[in-house]
C-alpha positions in Angstrom: 95.7 7.8 76.2 94.7 8.3 79.8 98.3 9.1 80.7 98.5 11.8 78.0 95.2 13.4 79.2 96.5 13.4 82.7 99.7 15.3 81.7 97.7 17.9 79.8 95.5 18.5 82.9 98.5 18.8 85.2 100.2 21.2 82.8 97.1 23.4 82.5 96.7 23.5 86.3 100.3 24.5 86.8 100.1 27.3 84.2 96.8 28.6 85.8 98.3 28.5 89.3 101.3 30.5 88.2 99.1 33.2 86.5 97.0 33.5 89.7 100.1 33.9 91.8 101.6 36.6 89.5 98.3 38.4 89.7 98.3 38.2 93.5 101.8 39.7 93.7 100.8 42.8 91.7 97.4 43.4 93.4 97.1 46.8 95.2 100.5 48.1 94.0 100.9 51.3 91.9 104.0 53.1 90.4 105.7 55.4 92.9 105.2 59.0 91.8 108.3 61.1 91.0 109.0 63.7 93.7 107.7 67.2 92.9 110.5 69.8 92.4 109.2 73.4 92.3 110.7 75.6 89.6 113.0 78.3 90.8 111.6 81.8 90.5 112.7 83.7 87.5 113.5 87.5 87.7 113.6 88.2 83.9 110.8 90.6 82.9 109.3 94.0 83.3 107.5 95.6 86.2 105.5 98.6 87.3 105.3 99.7 90.9 104.5 102.3 93.5 106.6 103.3 96.5 106.8 105.7 99.5 109.5 106.7 101.9 111.2 109.2 104.2 114.4 111.3 103.8 116.8 113.1 106.0 118.3 116.0 104.0 121.3 118.4 104.3 120.8 121.8 102.7 123.8 124.0 102.4 124.0 127.7 101.2 127.7 128.6 100.7 128.1 132.4 100.7 130.9 134.5 99.1 131.1 138.2 100.0 133.7 140.7 98.8 134.2 144.4 99.1 135.5 145.8 95.8 138.6 144.0 94.7 139.4 142.6 98.2 139.5 138.8 98.7 136.1 137.4 99.4 134.9 136.4 102.8 133.2 133.0 102.8 130.7 131.4 105.0 127.9 128.9 104.8 124.3 128.6 106.0 123.7 124.9 106.7 120.2 123.6 107.2 119.1 120.1 108.3 115.7 119.1 106.9 113.7 116.1 105.8 110.3 114.9 104.7 108.3 112.2 102.8 108.2 111.2 99.2 106.0 108.9 97.1 105.8 108.0 93.5 105.8 105.4 90.7 108.5 103.3 88.9 109.0 101.2 85.9 111.8 98.8 85.2 113.1 95.6 83.6 115.3 92.8 84.9 117.3 90.2 83.0 118.6 87.1 84.9 121.7 85.2 83.7 122.1 82.1 85.9 121.3 83.7 89.2 122.8 87.1 88.4 120.2 89.8 87.8 120.9 92.9 85.7 118.2 95.6 85.6 117.3 99.2 84.8 114.6 101.3 86.5 113.2 104.8 86.2 111.1 106.5 88.8 109.6 109.9 89.8 108.2 111.0 93.1 106.4 114.0 94.7 108.3 115.2 97.7 107.7 117.2 100.9 111.4 117.3 101.8 112.2 120.8 103.1 114.1 122.9 105.6 113.7 126.3 107.3 116.3 128.2 109.4 117.3 131.6 110.7 121.0 132.2 111.3 123.9 134.7 111.2 126.4 134.5 108.4 129.9 135.9 108.9 130.4 139.1 106.9 126.8 139.3 105.9 124.6 139.5 108.9 121.3 137.9 109.5 119.8 135.5 107.0 116.8 133.2 106.7 116.6 130.3 104.4 113.6 128.1 103.4 114.1 125.4 100.8 111.8 122.7 99.4 112.4 119.8 97.1 109.2 119.6 95.0 109.9 116.4 93.1 112.7 113.8 92.6 113.4 111.5 89.7 116.1 108.9 89.0 117.2 106.6 86.2 119.3 103.8 87.6 121.0 100.5 86.9 120.9 97.7 89.4 122.8 94.5 89.9 121.7 91.6 92.2 122.0 88.0 92.9 118.7 86.0 92.9 118.2 83.4 95.7 115.0 81.9 94.3 112.4 84.5 95.4 114.8 86.8 97.3 116.9 89.4 95.3 119.4 91.5 97.2 120.9 94.2 94.9 122.9 97.4 94.6 121.9 100.3 92.4 123.1 103.7 91.1 122.7 106.3 88.4 121.3 109.7 87.5 119.1 111.9 89.7 117.2 115.1 89.1 114.7 117.3 90.9 113.3 120.7 91.4 113.9 123.0 94.4 112.1 126.1 95.5 114.1 128.3 97.8 113.5 131.7 99.5 116.4 133.6 101.1 116.2 136.7 103.2 119.6 138.4 103.6 120.3 141.6 105.4 121.5 144.2 102.8 120.0 142.2 100.0 116.4 141.6 100.7 114.4 138.5 99.8 115.5 136.2 97.0 113.1 133.6 95.5 114.3 131.0 93.1 113.1 127.8 91.3 115.9 125.6 90.3 116.1 122.3 88.4 119.0 120.3 89.7 120.8 117.2 88.5 123.2 114.8 90.3 123.6 111.1 91.2 122.3 108.4 93.4 123.7 105.1 94.9 122.3 102.6 97.3 121.2 99.0 98.0 118.1 97.1 98.6 116.3 93.8 98.6 113.2 92.5 96.7 111.0 89.5 97.6 108.6 87.8 95.2 105.4 87.2 97.1 103.7 85.6 94.1 104.9 85.1 90.5 103.5 88.6 89.7 103.7 90.6 92.9 106.9 91.5 94.8 107.8 93.7 97.8 110.8 95.9 97.7 112.7 98.0 100.3 115.9 100.0 99.6 118.3 102.7 100.9 119.6 105.6 98.7 122.1 108.4 99.0 121.3 111.2 96.6 123.5 114.2 95.8 121.9 116.9 93.6 125.1 119.0 93.3 125.9 122.6 93.8 124.7 125.6 91.8 124.4 129.4 92.1 121.1 130.9 93.1 122.2 134.5 93.5 125.2 136.5 92.2 125.2 140.3 92.1 126.7 143.6 93.1 125.4 145.3 96.3 125.1 149.0 97.0 128.6 150.5 97.3 130.2 148.0 94.9 130.2 145.0 97.2 129.7 141.6 95.6 127.6 138.7 96.9 127.3 135.2 95.7 125.1 132.5 97.2 125.1 128.9 96.1 123.0 125.9 97.1 124.0 122.3 97.8 121.6 119.5 98.5 122.2 115.8 99.5 120.0 113.4 101.4 119.5 109.9 102.7 116.3 108.0 101.8 114.7 104.8 103.0 111.7 103.6 101.0 109.4 100.6 100.4 107.2 99.6 97.5 105.1 97.0 95.7 105.7 95.9 92.1 103.6 94.1 89.6 105.8 91.9 87.5 104.9 90.7 84.0 
């Protein structure tokens, strides 16, 4: 009987010692947390923004002058100009893997202008003053997203309004308001500062085409035609709110 009691006591002590040892091994330890992996920034969604920039412009006034049925003499009054612009834009982007497809429309007030006095062959003295009052575009853009950085190219339709005044010897002063259309291409980069705010800078080349601003018969049967061509380079920066 005593031997049996002794075996029970030894067994109980062994079990208790094992439990205490197991508890000691686990004391002070906690599971290792999984490493934090930040989600990549997503470019899908719409945005509203404001922007401002500067342009260097090239205004051209091709001139065609003929006497009766004789072949026309041609010349051109070329004017370098420039100025500032600023406006608003709205757009939407869709990201597929890391390719970003988007569309954006914008409109800006402009101070881009030029003013020159010159002599045109076959015509005589001339003075030209031209102003671009506003500029709008509707463009597509394609980029590759590197997390919060988005380099892209863009291109599409451009339109604007010009106001020009020409003073030509033998003709007098010609004032004209003209709504022009053309195209725009360029490239840029956008950076997401926060999930909802991004900074953008881009370059654009815009061509608003060629159209006639004066065509008529002068005294004595001479004919005069004056056209206008306008293209310019723009660098601008802006802030977008993305939603």
